[in-house]
Every structure is written in structure tokens, then in C-alpha cells.
ZADRENFI-328983 format. One record per residue (C-alpha): residue number from 1; residue in one letter; chain; x, y, z. Coordinates in nm, 3 decimals. Layout:
<pts>
(pt NUM "a" "A" (X Y Z))
...
</pts>
This chain:
<pts>
(pt 1 "m" "A" (0.000 0.000 0.000))
(pt 2 "t" "A" (0.134 0.342 -0.094))
(pt 3 "a" "A" (0.154 0.613 0.170))
(pt 4 "p" "A" (-0.073 0.917 0.124))
(pt 5 "g" "A" (0.095 1.179 -0.093))
(pt 6 "s" "A" (0.358 0.942 -0.226))
(pt 7 "v" "A" (0.418 0.858 -0.589))
(pt 8 "p" "A" (0.273 0.519 -0.693))
(pt 9 "g" "A" (0.529 0.248 -0.747))
(pt 10 "s" "A" (0.839 0.159 -0.556))
(pt 11 "v" "A" (1.215 0.146 -0.559))
(pt 12 "v" "A" (1.343 -0.211 -0.576))
(pt 13 "v" "A" (1.693 -0.304 -0.464))
(pt 14 "g" "A" (1.869 -0.631 -0.537))
(pt 15 "f" "A" (2.031 -0.713 -0.203))
(pt 16 "s" "A" (2.307 -0.951 -0.105))
(pt 17 "p" "A" (2.467 -0.964 0.240))
(pt 18 "d" "A" (2.803 -0.825 0.129))
(pt 19 "r" "A" (2.960 -0.488 0.054))
(pt 20 "y" "A" (2.804 -0.479 -0.294))
(pt 21 "g" "A" (2.454 -0.537 -0.158))
(pt 22 "r" "A" (2.503 -0.282 0.119))
(pt 23 "a" "A" (2.624 -0.021 -0.130))
(pt 24 "a" "A" (2.312 -0.080 -0.342))
(pt 25 "l" "A" (2.092 -0.064 -0.032))
(pt 26 "h" "A" (2.245 0.270 0.073))
(pt 27 "y" "A" (2.160 0.427 -0.265))
(pt 28 "a" "A" (1.816 0.264 -0.280))
(pt 29 "i" "A" (1.722 0.408 0.060))
(pt 30 "a" "A" (1.818 0.754 -0.062))
(pt 31 "e" "A" (1.628 0.713 -0.391))
(pt 32 "a" "A" (1.315 0.586 -0.216))
(pt 33 "g" "A" (1.327 0.893 0.010))
(pt 34 "l" "A" (1.377 1.132 -0.282))
(pt 35 "r" "A" (1.090 0.973 -0.473))
(pt 36 "d" "A" (0.865 0.935 -0.166))
(pt 37 "q" "A" (0.822 0.570 -0.252))
(pt 38 "r" "A" (0.830 0.240 -0.071))
(pt 39 "l" "A" (1.151 0.038 -0.074))
(pt 40 "v" "A" (1.130 -0.326 -0.180))
(pt 41 "v" "A" (1.439 -0.528 -0.091))
(pt 42 "v" "A" (1.473 -0.845 -0.295))
(pt 43 "n" "A" (1.722 -1.116 -0.200))
(pt 44 "a" "A" (1.682 -1.403 -0.444))
(pt 45 "s" "A" (1.837 -1.746 -0.483))
(pt 46 "t" "A" (1.803 -2.010 -0.752))
(pt 47 "g" "A" (1.798 -2.269 -0.477))
(pt 48 "d" "A" (2.024 -2.498 -0.677))
(pt 49 "a" "A" (2.317 -2.489 -0.432))
(pt 50 "y" "A" (2.331 -2.611 -0.074))
(pt 51 "v" "A" (2.494 -2.283 0.032))
(pt 52 "d" "A" (2.434 -1.958 -0.157))
(pt 53 "t" "A" (2.658 -1.683 -0.018))
(pt 54 "h" "A" (2.445 -1.418 -0.187))
(pt 55 "f" "A" (2.129 -1.531 -0.003))
(pt 56 "a" "A" (2.080 -1.351 0.328))
(pt 57 "g" "A" (2.058 -1.565 0.641))
(pt 58 "e" "A" (1.803 -1.504 0.914))
(pt 59 "a" "A" (2.048 -1.288 1.113))
(pt 60 "d" "A" (2.119 -1.077 0.802))
(pt 61 "v" "A" (1.746 -1.025 0.746))
(pt 62 "a" "A" (1.691 -0.933 1.112))
(pt 63 "d" "A" (1.974 -0.677 1.090))
(pt 64 "l" "A" (1.827 -0.540 0.766))
(pt 65 "r" "A" (1.479 -0.504 0.920))
(pt 66 "a" "A" (1.627 -0.332 1.225))
(pt 67 "e" "A" (1.829 -0.087 1.012))
(pt 68 "l" "A" (1.535 0.002 0.787))
(pt 69 "g" "A" (1.308 0.039 1.090))
(pt 70 "r" "A" (1.559 0.261 1.268))
(pt 71 "l" "A" (1.577 0.482 0.958))
(pt 72 "g" "A" (1.197 0.494 0.930))
(pt 73 "v" "A" (1.198 0.352 0.576))
(pt 74 "e" "A" (0.868 0.205 0.456))
(pt 75 "h" "A" (0.978 -0.129 0.317))
(pt 76 "e" "A" (0.909 -0.487 0.225))
(pt 77 "i" "A" (1.164 -0.769 0.209))
(pt 78 "v" "A" (1.107 -1.032 -0.060))
(pt 79 "r" "A" (1.312 -1.354 -0.063))
(pt 80 "p" "A" (1.222 -1.578 -0.359))
(pt 81 "v" "A" (1.400 -1.914 -0.373))
(pt 82 "g" "A" (1.417 -2.161 -0.658))
(pt 83 "g" "A" (1.191 -1.981 -0.902))
(pt 84 "g" "A" (1.430 -1.966 -1.198))
(pt 85 "d" "A" (1.739 -1.758 -1.232))
(pt 86 "v" "A" (1.801 -1.459 -1.010))
(pt 87 "a" "A" (1.759 -1.198 -1.286))
(pt 88 "e" "A" (1.413 -1.337 -1.373))
(pt 89 "q" "A" (1.314 -1.334 -1.005))
(pt 90 "v" "A" (1.425 -0.973 -0.957))
(pt 91 "i" "A" (1.247 -0.860 -1.275))
(pt 92 "g" "A" (0.934 -1.038 -1.150))
(pt 93 "v" "A" (0.948 -0.834 -0.828))
(pt 94 "v" "A" (1.009 -0.514 -1.030))
(pt 95 "r" "A" (0.694 -0.583 -1.235))
(pt 96 "e" "A" (0.483 -0.692 -0.936))
(pt 97 "h" "A" (0.566 -0.378 -0.738))
(pt 98 "r" "A" (0.549 -0.142 -1.038))
(pt 99 "a" "A" (0.900 -0.023 -0.966))
(pt 100 "t" "A" (1.013 0.310 -1.100))
(pt 101 "l" "A" (1.380 0.222 -1.034))
(pt 102 "l" "A" (1.589 -0.089 -0.974))
(pt 103 "v" "A" (1.914 -0.046 -0.778))
(pt 104 "i" "A" (2.181 -0.316 -0.803))
(pt 105 "g" "A" (2.532 -0.353 -0.673))
(pt 106 "i" "A" (2.794 -0.456 -0.925))
(pt 107 "r" "A" (3.115 -0.644 -0.858))
(pt 108 "p" "A" (3.424 -0.663 -1.074))
(pt 109 "r" "A" (3.457 -0.976 -1.289))
(pt 110 "s" "A" (3.715 -1.098 -1.532))
(pt 111 "a" "A" (3.633 -1.140 -1.901))
(pt 112 "v" "A" (3.659 -1.518 -1.861))
(pt 113 "g" "A" (3.429 -1.508 -1.558))
(pt 114 "k" "A" (3.168 -1.322 -1.760))
(pt 115 "l" "A" (3.198 -1.566 -2.048))
(pt 116 "l" "A" (3.168 -1.880 -1.837))
(pt 117 "m" "A" (2.908 -1.772 -1.585))
(pt 118 "g" "A" (2.703 -1.505 -1.757))
(pt 119 "s" "A" (2.613 -1.188 -1.573))
(pt 120 "t" "A" (2.302 -1.130 -1.366))
(pt 121 "a" "A" (2.380 -0.758 -1.359))
(pt 122 "q" "A" (2.405 -0.748 -1.738))
(pt 123 "r" "A" (2.071 -0.927 -1.776))
(pt 124 "l" "A" (1.908 -0.685 -1.533))
(pt 125 "l" "A" (2.053 -0.383 -1.713))
(pt 126 "l" "A" (1.928 -0.508 -2.049))
(pt 127 "d" "A" (1.595 -0.670 -1.958))
(pt 128 "c" "A" (1.455 -0.462 -1.673))
(pt 129 "p" "A" (1.141 -0.266 -1.771))
(pt 130 "c" "A" (1.241 0.037 -1.559))
(pt 131 "p" "A" (1.562 0.238 -1.521))
(pt 132 "v" "A" (1.848 0.060 -1.341))
(pt 133 "l" "A" (2.101 0.227 -1.114))
(pt 134 "a" "A" (2.420 0.019 -1.099))
(pt 135 "v" "A" (2.623 0.099 -0.787))
(pt 136 "k" "A" (2.990 0.019 -0.726))
(pt 137 "a" "A" (3.105 -0.046 -0.372))
(pt 138 "s" "A" (3.384 0.187 -0.273))
(pt 139 "e" "A" (3.728 0.054 -0.185))
(pt 140 "d" "A" (3.659 0.158 0.175))
(pt 141 "d" "A" (3.351 -0.068 0.201))
(pt 142 "q" "A" (3.443 -0.391 0.376))
(pt 143 "d" "A" (3.262 -0.720 0.404))
(pt 144 "e" "A" (3.175 -0.793 0.765))
</pts>
């Protein structure tokens, strides 16, 4: 539900519990505030691996909820698992929530890494139906 006086739609952020996800979250919080829109945090996993380091654990989600609550950010956290590849899941959330912006964190990859594994970020940049803000983590950002 959209708050009175706010613009319909939302800002969606692709979140992972690392410095890249936190950098994206930082920018998404600011954009949601500037746009007076709800923030939708999506943390997706294909579910095809026993351990997915990009999927937030329960402690990560609790910390995320606490941080967003402390900042007074109207938000929803969506955690799809096993519904196809991550890019498709994120785009599904973008469409469902009528997002006006998708914010993603990008990480450096070698040319060979891109060739062998594909790129979720590239798919999101090319296939997303709304504008995409790609955020680099600064050198000062550290994984916890």
C-alpha cells in the first residue's frame, strides 16, 4: 500500500549480504526517500546450491529489518527461492511492485568469468522494464 501523498510504485533493490549489496541498499534508501516511494528489498536465490553466499541468512534479514526500521523507511523484504534464475526473479518483483527504479550492486569480474558464468547484472541492465542504477562499492567498504 502506498503512503498518502507518495508517488505510486516503488524502488526495488537487489540485495546480497556483502559490501556490494550494502552499497546498493544505501543508494536505494536515498532514492526511495527522494521519490517518496516504498523500498522493496529483494534477495533471491536459484535454490540450486546447498549454500548460496548471496542469499541472506536469518540474522542478516533481522539486521536489515532493524536498520530500515531505525531509519523509518517504509519497506518490504522479498526472498524468492528456486523460481528460476536470479535476474528473472528480480524482474518479477520489479513488475509486481510497479517499480520506477531498480538499484543493483555490481562487482568486478574478469572477461573469462563473464563468459563462463554469464552476468546477472548485465541481464538486469538489459531486460529490466524500468531504469536501473548500478552501484559500485567503494574501496573503503568492507565485508563484515
